[in-house]
SEFI-341691 format. One record per residue: residue in three letters; x, z, y of N, C-alpha, C in turn. Coordinates in steps of 0.2 Angstrom, whole numbers, plus 5000, padded with zeros to 4 digits. Example, Ala and Ser with C-alpha at 12.3 -4.5 7.8 and 13.67 -1.06 7.14 Angstrom:
ALA506650394972506250394978506650394984
SER506450354989506850364995506450395000
This chain:
MET548554525458547854525458547554455455
LYS547954405456547754335453547754345446
GLY548154375442548154375435547554415433
PHE547454475436546854515435546154475435
ASN546154435440545554385441545454335435
GLY546054315433546054265427545854305421
LEU546054365420545854405414545154415414
ILE544854435420544154445420543754375419
LYS543954325421543654255420543654245412
ALA544254255409544354245402543854285398
TYR543854345400543354395397542654375397
GLN542454355403541754325405541654265401
PHE542054225400541954165396541854175389
VAL542354225386542254245379541554275378
HIS541354315383540754355382540154305382
MET540254255386539654205387539654165380
LEU540254145377540254115370539854155365
GLU540054225365539754265360539054275361
SER538754275368538054275369537754215366
TYR538054155367537754095365537654095357
TYR538154125354538254135347537654175344
HIS537554235347537054275345536354245347
GLN536254215352535654175353535454125348
ARG535954085346535854035341535654075334
LYS535954125333535854165327535154195327
ALA534954215333534254245333533754185332
TRP533854125335533454065334533354045327
LYS533954045323533954035316533554085312
ASP533654145314533254205310532554195311
ALA532354175317531654175319531354115315
LYS531754055315531453995311531354015303
GLU531854055301531854075294531254115292
ALA531154165297530554205297529854175297
ARG529854115301529254075302529154045295
ILE529654015292529553975286529354025280
ALA529654085280529554135275528754155276
ARG528554165282527854185283527354135281
GLN527554065282527154015280527054015272
ARG527654025269527654025262527254075259
ALA527254135262526954195260526154185261
GLU525954155266525254135267525054085262
GLN525454035261525253985256525154015249
LEU525554065247525554095241524954145240
ALA524854175246524254215246523554175245
ALA523554125248522954075248522854055241
GLN523454035237523454015230523154065226
GLN523354125227523154185223522454205224
VAL522254195230521454205231521054155228
ALA521354095228520954035225520954045217
ALA521554065214521554085207521054135205
MET521054195209520654245208519954225208
LEU519754185213519054165214518854115208
SER519254075206519154035200519054075194
ALA519454125193519454165187518854205187
ASN518554225193518054275193517654255200
PRO517154205199516854175205516454225209
SER516154275205515654325209516054365213
GLY516754375212517154415216517154495214
GLN516754505209516654575206517054575199
LEU517454625199517854635192517454675187
GLY516954715190516554755185516954805181
THR516854815175517154865171517654835166
ALA517954775168518354735163518954785162
GLN519254775155519754815153520254765149
LEU520854785149521354745145521254765138
ASN521354715133521354735126520654765124
ASP520154745127519454775125519254745119
GLU519254775113519154745107518454715106
ASP517954745109517254715109517254655113
ALA517554645118517554585122517954535118
LEU518554555115518954505111518554475105
ARG518154525102517754495096517254455099
HIS516854475104516354435107516654365109
GLY517254355112517554295114517854255108
GLY517754285102518054255096518754255095
LEU519154305098519854305098520054355093
LEU519654395090519854445084519454425078
């Protein structure tokens, strides 16, 4: 019976170490997720600022890519 109790205690100890490992891994993943979210929010803010500076009215209207009339009017053709 004494050997069996020792085996149970050893199993509990290993299980405790494994639990601590998984907890530390979860904390690290959460930290990385917070950093990624902050970066994404900063990038989104930069994109909004760039869009507003490119078109301050906030309306895109009927703009088209490679519009020959607009390119001629702008002196690019």
